N, C-alpha and C positions, 0 to 999 in steps of 0.2 A: 189697662195698659196705657202708659204715657203717650201724649199726642205725638211727640217727636219720633217715638219708636214706630207708631202706626204709619206716620208719613214716610219713614225710612223704608219700611217693608213695601209700601205702595210704590215707591220709587224703584226699588229693586225689581219688583214684578214688572213695572213698565219697561225697565232696561232689558229684562229677559224676553219680554214680548217683542221688543224692537229687534233684538238679536235674532230671534226666531223668524221674524218677518224678513230680515236681511238674508238669512240662510235659505228661505223658501221663496223662489221666484214667483211673481204674480202669475196666476193661471196654473201653477203646478198642481194645486189641490184639485182643480176642476179636471185637468188632464188625467190625473191619477184616478179620479172617479170614473171618467170615461173608459180608461183602460181596464179598470176593475170590472165595469159593466160588460165590456167586450169579452174579457177573459172568463168571467163567471157565468154569463148568461148566453151570449151569442155564440161563443166558441163551442160549448156543448150542444147547442141546438143545431149548428151547422154540421157537427160531427154526426149527430143522430140522423139528420136528413140524408147525409151521405151514405150512412149504413143502410137506411131503409131503401134509398135509391139503388144501391148495389144489390140488396136483397130482391127488390122488384125486378131488376135486370136479370139476375140469375134465374128467377122463377119464370120470367117471360121466355127465356131461352130454352126452358124445359131440359136443363142439364140433368136434373134429378126428377124422379116421379113425384106426383103431388103428395103422396103419403109420406114422403121424406122431406120435401120442402114446400110447404103451403105458401100461398100468396100472403103478403103482409095484410091485405084487406080481410082475408079469412081469419087471421089471428086476431085482428082488431074486432071483427064481428063476434068472435068468441068472448073477448073481454067485455064488449058492450052487452052481450047477453047476460054475463055474470053481474054486471052493474045494474041492468034493468030489473033483473030478478031479485036483487038484493043479496044474493049469495056471496058476492065478493066481500061484503062487510063481515059476514060470519067467518069466512076463511081467514081474513086479515086479523080479526079479533082473536081467534083461536091461536094462531101462530105468533102474532106480535106479543100478546100478553104472556105467553109461555117464554118467549125470548127475553122479555124484560124481567120477568120474575127470576129466570135462570141467571141472567146477567147480574142482578142485584145480589142474589145468593153467592154467586162466584166472587163478586167484589168483596162481600163480607168475609169470605173464606180466604181470598188471595191477599188481602191487605195485611193481616197479622202474619201470614205465611211469608210474605215478601219482607216484612220487617225482621223476622227471625233469620231469614236467609242473608239479609244485608248486614246484620249486627252481631250474629252469633257465628263465629268462624267454624266451630265444630259442626254445627247444624248445616252450614252452607257446604262444607266439605262432604258431608254425608248425603245430603238430599239435593244439593244444587244440580248435579248431573242428572239425577232422576227427573227433576222438574223440567229441565231443558229437553230431556228425551221425550217426556210426555207432550211437550209443546210441538215437537216434530211428528208425533204419531197422529195419523189421520183419525178424526173423530168417528168416522163410520166404523172403524175397527172395534169401537166399544159397544156398538148397538147389539150384536148377538149376545155378548156377555151380559149386558144390562137386561135384555129380554129374559135370559135364563135366571138372573138374580131376582128380578121383580115382576116378571110377566108383562103383559100388555097393559101397563098402568102409567100414570103420570110420573111415577118415580123413575121409570126407565128413561123417559124423555129428559127429565131434569138431571139425571146422572150423566147422560151423554153430554149435555150442555155444560155441566160443571167441569167434567174432565177435559173438555175442549177449551174452556175459557180461563180457568184458574191459572194454569201455567203461564199464559201470556200476560195476564195482569200482574202476577207475582214477579215475573222477570222484568217487566217494565218498571215496577217500583224499585227493584234491586238496582237496575241501571241508573235510575234517577238518583238514588241515594249514593251510589258510587261516585257520582259527579259532584256531590256537595263538598265545598271546601271544608277541610277538617277543622278549621277554626270555629265554625258555627256550632257544632256539638260541644266543643270545649267551652265556648262562652256560655252556652246553656247550662253546662255542668257547674261552672263557676258561679252562675247566678242562682244555683240551687234547684234546677229543673231535674226531676226524677225521670225514670225511663218512660213512663206514660206521658208526662208533660213534654219531654224532649221529642217523643215520636209525634205528638199531636201538634205542637207549636213550632218545631224546628225541622224535623226530618220530612214530614209529609208536605208542608208548604214549600220547602226548598227543593224537594224532589218532584214537584208537581208536573213540570213538562214531561219528564220521563214516565211518571205515573199515568199521566193523561194519554201518552202514546200507548202504554200498555193497556189502558182501558179501551181505546179505540180498537186495538187488535183483539182484545178480549170480546168486545161486542161482535166483531166480524166472525170470530170463532164460535160465539154463542149462536149466531144466526145460521152459520153453516152447519154446526152440529145439530141444531134443531131440525133443519131440513133433512139431514141424513137420517135422523131418528124417525121423523114423520114418514119418510119414504119407505123405510123398512118395517117399522113397527106400526102397521095399520090395523085399526080395530074400531068398530062403532063406539065403544066405550071411551075411546081416546078423543072423540070429537073429530071434526073434519077441518083440517087446516090446509095451507098451501101445499105442503108436502104430500098429503093424501090426495089432493086434487091432481098434482103432477103424476102420482102413482096411478091414478085412475086413467089418466090420459094415455099412459104407457100400456096399461092393461087392455084398453080399448083400441090400441093402435091408431089413436087420433092425434096426429102431429100438431093440429091446431090447438088442441087442449094442452099438449106438452109445451108448445112455444108460449102460449098464454100464461101457463104456470111459471115458466122460466122468467118471463118478463115481469110478472107481478113480484116474484121473489127478488129479482134484481132491483126493481124500483123501490121496494121497501127498504132494502139494505142501503141503497144510495140516499134515499130520503132521510133516514136516521142519521147518516153521516153528515149530510148537508145542513140539516135543521138543528142538530144537537151538538155533535162533536166538533165540527168545523168552527162555529161561532165560539164555543167554549175554548178551543185551542187558540184562536186569535185573541180572545180576551186575556188568556194567561200570558201569551207572548207579549202583548202590548203592556200588560202590567209590569213586565220585566224590562221594558224599553226596547223590545225586539219588534218594533213597528214595521220593519222592512220585510218581516217574514209573512208570506201569503199562504 
Protein backbone atom coordinates (compact mmCIF):
# COMPACT_ATOMS: atom_id res chain seq x y z
CA UNK A 1 0.00 0.00 0.00
CA UNK A 2 1.44 3.46 -0.91
CA UNK A 3 2.75 5.51 1.98
CA UNK A 4 0.39 8.43 1.39
CA UNK A 5 -2.66 6.14 1.60
CA UNK A 6 -1.39 4.67 4.86
CA UNK A 7 -0.90 8.15 6.28
CA UNK A 8 -4.37 9.19 5.11
CA UNK A 9 -5.99 6.23 6.91
CA UNK A 10 -4.05 6.99 10.08
CA UNK A 11 -5.24 10.59 9.95
CA UNK A 12 -8.86 9.49 9.48
CA UNK A 13 -8.57 7.13 12.44
CA UNK A 14 -7.13 9.93 14.57
CA UNK A 15 -9.97 12.26 13.59
CA UNK A 16 -12.58 9.61 14.47
CA UNK A 17 -10.90 8.98 17.81
CA UNK A 18 -10.90 12.69 18.52
CA UNK A 19 -14.60 12.99 17.70
CA UNK A 20 -15.37 10.04 19.95
CA UNK A 21 -13.40 11.68 22.74
CA UNK A 22 -15.39 14.89 22.28
CA UNK A 23 -18.68 12.98 22.38
CA UNK A 24 -17.69 11.10 25.54
CA UNK A 25 -17.12 13.37 28.56
CA UNK A 26 -14.17 12.59 30.81
CA UNK A 27 -15.12 10.20 33.53
CA UNK A 28 -18.21 8.92 31.71
CA UNK A 29 -16.64 5.52 31.14
CA UNK A 30 -15.67 5.22 34.80
CA UNK A 31 -19.11 6.37 35.89
CA UNK A 32 -20.78 3.87 33.56
CA UNK A 33 -18.58 1.10 34.94
CA UNK A 34 -19.57 2.00 38.50
CA UNK A 35 -23.25 2.10 37.57
CA UNK A 36 -22.95 -1.29 35.87
CA UNK A 37 -21.30 -2.69 39.00
CA UNK A 38 -24.09 -1.32 41.19
CA UNK A 39 -26.81 -2.60 38.90
CA UNK A 40 -25.38 -6.04 38.17
CA UNK A 41 -23.85 -6.97 41.52
CA UNK A 42 -24.98 -4.85 44.42
CA UNK A 43 -28.63 -4.45 43.44
CA UNK A 44 -29.32 -8.22 43.27
CA UNK A 45 -27.38 -8.76 46.51
CA UNK A 46 -29.44 -6.11 48.29
CA UNK A 47 -32.64 -7.62 46.93
CA UNK A 48 -31.56 -11.10 48.09
CA UNK A 49 -30.71 -9.81 51.57
CA UNK A 50 -34.09 -8.09 51.77
CA UNK A 51 -35.93 -11.28 50.77
CA UNK A 52 -34.02 -13.38 53.31
CA UNK A 53 -34.66 -10.71 55.97
CA UNK A 54 -38.39 -10.78 55.24
CA UNK A 55 -38.33 -14.58 55.33
CA UNK A 56 -36.56 -14.53 58.71
CA UNK A 57 -39.06 -11.99 60.05
CA UNK A 58 -42.06 -14.07 58.98
CA UNK A 59 -40.51 -17.18 60.50
CA UNK A 60 -39.78 -15.40 63.77
CA UNK A 61 -43.39 -14.24 64.00
CA UNK A 62 -44.54 -17.88 63.71
CA UNK A 63 -47.32 -16.93 61.31
CA UNK A 64 -47.08 -20.41 59.77
CA UNK A 65 -45.99 -23.63 61.48
CA UNK A 66 -42.40 -24.83 61.07
CA UNK A 67 -43.31 -27.60 58.64
CA UNK A 68 -44.74 -24.98 56.27
CA UNK A 69 -42.16 -22.22 56.67
CA UNK A 70 -38.76 -23.34 58.00
CA UNK A 71 -36.10 -20.89 59.10
CA UNK A 72 -33.64 -19.69 56.44
CA UNK A 73 -30.82 -21.19 58.52
CA UNK A 74 -32.50 -24.61 58.45
CA UNK A 75 -32.67 -24.50 54.64
CA UNK A 76 -29.05 -23.37 54.45
CA UNK A 77 -28.05 -26.26 56.74
CA UNK A 78 -29.83 -28.63 54.35
CA UNK A 79 -27.88 -27.24 51.37
CA UNK A 80 -24.64 -27.34 53.37
CA UNK A 81 -25.26 -31.00 54.20
CA UNK A 82 -25.67 -31.77 50.49
CA UNK A 83 -22.44 -29.93 49.71
CA UNK A 84 -20.46 -31.61 52.49
CA UNK A 85 -21.65 -35.06 51.45
CA UNK A 86 -20.93 -34.39 47.77
CA UNK A 87 -24.47 -35.33 46.78
CA UNK A 88 -25.20 -31.89 45.37
CA UNK A 89 -22.70 -32.43 42.55
CA UNK A 90 -24.40 -35.69 41.60
CA UNK A 91 -27.80 -33.99 41.53
CA UNK A 92 -26.46 -31.08 39.50
CA UNK A 93 -24.69 -33.33 37.00
CA UNK A 94 -27.75 -35.51 36.38
CA UNK A 95 -30.07 -32.55 35.84
CA UNK A 96 -27.78 -30.07 34.09
CA UNK A 97 -26.34 -32.51 31.57
CA UNK A 98 -29.86 -33.66 30.68
CA UNK A 99 -30.97 -30.06 30.22
CA UNK A 100 -27.96 -29.23 28.04
CA UNK A 101 -28.37 -32.31 25.84
CA UNK A 102 -32.10 -31.69 25.50
CA UNK A 103 -31.49 -28.05 24.65
CA UNK A 104 -28.91 -28.89 21.97
CA UNK A 105 -31.24 -31.45 20.38
CA UNK A 106 -34.05 -28.88 20.51
CA UNK A 107 -31.79 -26.35 18.81
CA UNK A 108 -30.96 -28.81 16.03
CA UNK A 109 -34.65 -29.54 15.47
CA UNK A 110 -35.98 -25.99 15.88
CA UNK A 111 -33.52 -24.24 13.55
CA UNK A 112 -34.59 -25.91 10.27
CA UNK A 113 -38.20 -25.85 11.50
CA UNK A 114 -37.98 -22.09 12.06
CA UNK A 115 -36.44 -21.55 8.62
CA UNK A 116 -39.28 -23.50 7.01
CA UNK A 117 -41.89 -21.56 8.95
CA UNK A 118 -40.30 -18.24 7.99
CA UNK A 119 -39.68 -18.89 4.30
CA UNK A 120 -42.37 -21.34 3.14
CA UNK A 121 -45.77 -19.65 3.29
CA UNK A 122 -47.86 -22.79 2.96
CA UNK A 123 -45.88 -24.54 5.69
CA UNK A 124 -46.29 -21.51 7.94
CA UNK A 125 -50.01 -21.27 7.31
CA UNK A 126 -50.43 -24.97 8.11
CA UNK A 127 -48.10 -25.41 11.09
CA UNK A 128 -47.48 -21.90 12.46
CA UNK A 129 -50.58 -21.86 14.70
CA UNK A 130 -49.78 -25.37 15.93
CA UNK A 131 -46.23 -24.38 16.93
CA UNK A 132 -47.54 -21.30 18.74
CA UNK A 133 -50.12 -23.45 20.49
CA UNK A 134 -47.46 -25.91 21.61
CA UNK A 135 -45.46 -23.01 23.02
CA UNK A 136 -48.34 -22.00 25.27
CA UNK A 137 -49.04 -25.58 26.41
CA UNK A 138 -47.53 -26.33 29.86
CA UNK A 139 -44.70 -28.84 29.54
CA UNK A 140 -45.96 -30.84 32.50
CA UNK A 141 -48.96 -31.86 30.40
CA UNK A 142 -46.65 -33.98 28.22
CA UNK A 143 -45.20 -36.02 31.09
CA UNK A 144 -48.05 -38.58 31.43
CA UNK A 145 -48.15 -39.11 27.66
CA UNK A 146 -44.36 -39.50 27.46
CA UNK A 147 -44.38 -42.03 30.31
CA UNK A 148 -47.03 -44.09 28.50
CA UNK A 149 -45.07 -43.85 25.22
CA UNK A 150 -41.57 -44.63 26.48
CA UNK A 151 -41.90 -45.79 30.09
CA UNK A 152 -39.59 -44.55 32.83
CA UNK A 153 -36.60 -44.01 30.55
CA UNK A 154 -34.42 -41.12 29.43
CA UNK A 155 -36.48 -40.94 26.24
CA UNK A 156 -39.40 -39.73 28.36
CA UNK A 157 -37.29 -36.95 29.86
CA UNK A 158 -35.91 -35.76 26.52
CA UNK A 159 -39.33 -35.91 24.84
CA UNK A 160 -40.78 -33.54 27.43
CA UNK A 161 -37.77 -31.21 27.11
CA UNK A 162 -38.01 -31.11 23.30
CA UNK A 163 -41.75 -30.45 23.27
CA UNK A 164 -41.17 -27.59 25.70
CA UNK A 165 -38.15 -25.96 24.04
CA UNK A 166 -38.54 -26.45 20.25
CA UNK A 167 -41.56 -24.12 19.76
CA UNK A 168 -39.88 -21.23 21.59
CA UNK A 169 -36.64 -21.48 19.61
CA UNK A 170 -38.46 -21.86 16.29
CA UNK A 171 -40.75 -18.90 16.95
CA UNK A 172 -37.79 -16.78 18.02
CA UNK A 173 -36.04 -17.53 14.74
CA UNK A 174 -39.20 -16.75 12.78
CA UNK A 175 -39.53 -13.40 14.57
CA UNK A 176 -35.90 -12.59 13.81
CA UNK A 177 -36.23 -13.46 10.12
CA UNK A 178 -39.45 -11.43 9.82
CA UNK A 179 -37.47 -8.35 10.88
CA UNK A 180 -34.76 -8.74 8.24
CA UNK A 181 -34.86 -6.03 5.56
CA UNK A 182 -36.09 -7.69 2.32
CA UNK A 183 -33.13 -6.28 0.41
CA UNK A 184 -30.67 -8.63 2.13
CA UNK A 185 -32.08 -11.93 0.77
CA UNK A 186 -32.47 -10.31 -2.65
CA UNK A 187 -28.84 -9.24 -2.72
CA UNK A 188 -27.81 -12.75 -1.74
CA UNK A 189 -29.91 -14.19 -4.54
CA UNK A 190 -28.37 -11.77 -7.07
CA UNK A 191 -24.90 -12.81 -5.90
CA UNK A 192 -25.76 -16.44 -6.55
CA UNK A 193 -26.45 -17.69 -3.03
CA UNK A 194 -28.59 -20.84 -2.99
CA UNK A 195 -31.12 -21.65 -0.29
CA UNK A 196 -28.60 -23.28 2.04
CA UNK A 197 -25.99 -20.53 1.61
CA UNK A 198 -28.68 -17.86 1.99
CA UNK A 199 -29.85 -19.43 5.25
CA UNK A 200 -26.31 -19.89 6.56
CA UNK A 201 -24.72 -16.59 5.57
CA UNK A 202 -27.68 -14.17 5.39
CA UNK A 203 -30.81 -15.25 7.25
CA UNK A 204 -29.29 -16.71 10.42
CA UNK A 205 -26.71 -13.93 11.01
CA UNK A 206 -29.24 -11.18 10.25
CA UNK A 207 -31.88 -12.80 12.48
CA UNK A 208 -29.42 -13.46 15.31
CA UNK A 209 -30.95 -11.10 17.93
CA UNK A 210 -34.40 -12.67 17.60
CA UNK A 211 -32.88 -16.14 17.28
CA UNK A 212 -30.89 -15.58 20.48
CA UNK A 213 -34.01 -14.39 22.30
CA UNK A 214 -35.71 -17.61 21.21
CA UNK A 215 -32.74 -19.64 22.44
CA UNK A 216 -32.89 -17.94 25.84
CA UNK A 217 -36.57 -18.74 26.13
CA UNK A 218 -35.90 -22.24 24.81
CA UNK A 219 -33.33 -22.84 27.54
CA UNK A 220 -35.80 -21.62 30.17
CA UNK A 221 -38.42 -24.02 28.81
CA UNK A 222 -35.84 -26.84 28.69
CA UNK A 223 -34.99 -26.35 32.35
CA UNK A 224 -38.62 -26.03 33.43
CA UNK A 225 -39.68 -29.03 31.35
CA UNK A 226 -36.86 -31.13 32.78
CA UNK A 227 -37.85 -30.32 36.35
CA UNK A 228 -41.48 -31.20 35.60
CA UNK A 229 -40.40 -34.53 34.09
CA UNK A 230 -38.04 -35.36 36.97
CA UNK A 231 -40.72 -34.51 39.54
CA UNK A 232 -43.29 -36.86 38.04
CA UNK A 233 -41.25 -39.59 36.30
CA UNK A 234 -39.20 -40.77 39.27
CA UNK A 235 -37.33 -44.05 39.07
CA UNK A 236 -33.92 -45.36 40.27
CA UNK A 237 -33.01 -46.20 36.67
CA UNK A 238 -33.41 -42.54 35.71
CA UNK A 239 -30.76 -41.39 38.17
CA UNK A 240 -31.21 -38.86 40.92
CA UNK A 241 -31.48 -35.22 39.88
CA UNK A 242 -32.79 -32.03 41.43
CA UNK A 243 -36.36 -32.86 40.46
CA UNK A 244 -36.17 -36.22 42.22
CA UNK A 245 -34.65 -34.52 45.29
CA UNK A 246 -37.55 -32.07 45.35
CA UNK A 247 -40.02 -34.96 45.00
CA UNK A 248 -38.42 -36.79 47.93
CA UNK A 249 -38.71 -33.68 50.08
CA UNK A 250 -42.42 -33.54 49.31
CA UNK A 251 -42.86 -37.26 50.02
CA UNK A 252 -41.10 -36.88 53.38
CA UNK A 253 -43.05 -33.68 54.22
CA UNK A 254 -39.67 -32.04 54.79
CA UNK A 255 -40.10 -28.37 53.90
CA UNK A 256 -36.38 -27.70 54.39
CA UNK A 257 -35.60 -30.22 51.66
CA UNK A 258 -38.28 -28.74 49.41
CA UNK A 259 -36.97 -25.19 49.85
CA UNK A 260 -33.38 -26.34 49.35
CA UNK A 261 -34.36 -28.07 46.11
CA UNK A 262 -36.25 -24.99 44.90
CA UNK A 263 -33.27 -22.74 45.63
CA UNK A 264 -30.82 -25.06 43.85
CA UNK A 265 -33.08 -25.23 40.78
CA UNK A 266 -33.47 -21.46 40.83
CA UNK A 267 -29.75 -20.71 41.12
CA UNK A 268 -28.83 -23.12 38.32
CA UNK A 269 -31.31 -21.44 35.99
CA UNK A 270 -30.12 -17.95 36.92
CA UNK A 271 -26.47 -19.01 36.70
CA UNK A 272 -26.83 -20.28 33.13
CA UNK A 273 -28.61 -17.06 32.16
CA UNK A 274 -25.93 -14.81 33.70
CA UNK A 275 -22.87 -16.80 32.65
CA UNK A 276 -23.87 -17.80 29.13
CA UNK A 277 -26.83 -16.04 27.57
CA UNK A 278 -26.41 -12.52 28.94
CA UNK A 279 -22.76 -12.12 27.78
CA UNK A 280 -23.69 -13.65 24.43
CA UNK A 281 -26.63 -11.28 24.05
CA UNK A 282 -24.48 -8.25 24.88
CA UNK A 283 -21.83 -9.35 22.41
CA UNK A 284 -24.43 -9.65 19.64
CA UNK A 285 -25.97 -6.26 20.45
CA UNK A 286 -22.59 -4.54 20.57
CA UNK A 287 -21.57 -6.07 17.26
CA UNK A 288 -24.62 -4.34 15.79
CA UNK A 289 -23.84 -1.00 17.38
CA UNK A 290 -26.51 -1.33 20.07
CA UNK A 291 -24.10 -0.57 22.91
CA UNK A 292 -26.76 1.23 24.91
CA UNK A 293 -28.68 -2.01 25.45
CA UNK A 294 -28.03 -3.62 28.82
